[in-house]
N, C-alpha and C positions, 0 to 999 in steps of 0.2 A: 163328881162327873168325870168321865174319861176325857183326857185331852184329845182334841180333834173331833169332839162330838157335840150334840146339842141335847137339851132337856127342857121340858115345859113344866112350870108350876102354876098353881092357881092362887089368885089373890081375891079374897072376898071383901067387898066394899059395902059397908052398912051405913045407912043414913044417920047423921047426927042432927039433933034438933029438928027432926021431921023434914030435912032437906030432900028435895025430889028433882034436882036439876042435873046438869052434866058435871061429871068429874073428869079431870084430866089426869091420866095415869102415865107416869114416866118412870124410867129406871136408869141406873147408871152402874157401871162396873169398871174395873181397871183396864188398861190397854191389854189387848189379847182376848178379852171377853166382851161379847156384845149381848145386850138384852133388849128385847122388843116386846111391848104389850100387844096382844092380839087386837084389842080395841083401845085406841088412844083416848077416846072420850065417851065412855059408857054413861048412860042415864041411870041415876039411882032412884029407885022407888022404895020398895020394901027391902032392897038389898040386891046386889048383883055381883057376879064373879067375872074375872077377866084372867085370861091365860097370859103368862109371861114366858117367852122362850129365851133361853140362855145358850149361847154358842161359844165354845172354847176353841181358840185357834190351835192348830197342830204345832205351832211354834211356842206355845205358852209353857212356862215352867211349872212343874208340879208344886202344889202348895195350897194354902187357904187364902182366899181373896175376899175382901168386903164388897158387898153389892147393896144398893139402896133402891127400894121401890117407893115412889111418892104418889099420893093421890091428893089433888087440889080441887076444891070446889066449895061453893057456899061460904066463902070467906075463911075456910079452914085449909090447913096443909098438914097432912099426916104422912110421916116417913117411917118406914120399917127397914131396919138394917139387919143383914145376916151375912154369914160366911159361906162361900162356895168352896168346896174342897175339890181340887183338881188332881187327878191321878193319871199316871201313865198306864197304858194297857200292858199287863204282864204277858211275857212271851212263853 
């Protein structure tokens, strides 16, 4: 991602043990990077997707940063960790 910009990724949520209720989607990232799920509590049936938008502050330093997306529901908590690579726009 370019520093000072935003990007959206898709998270696919599939039911486990035939669960069909609400799932709470949250995400976290280090200071200078915000992440927001489009739907904080989607309802899972045969599966659902949710968009997560990441925004990198213009003051952030270039580098790779960890982020975590968590889905909680039906007595389960699933976390997926990944790295966001932040780069400066070349002139």
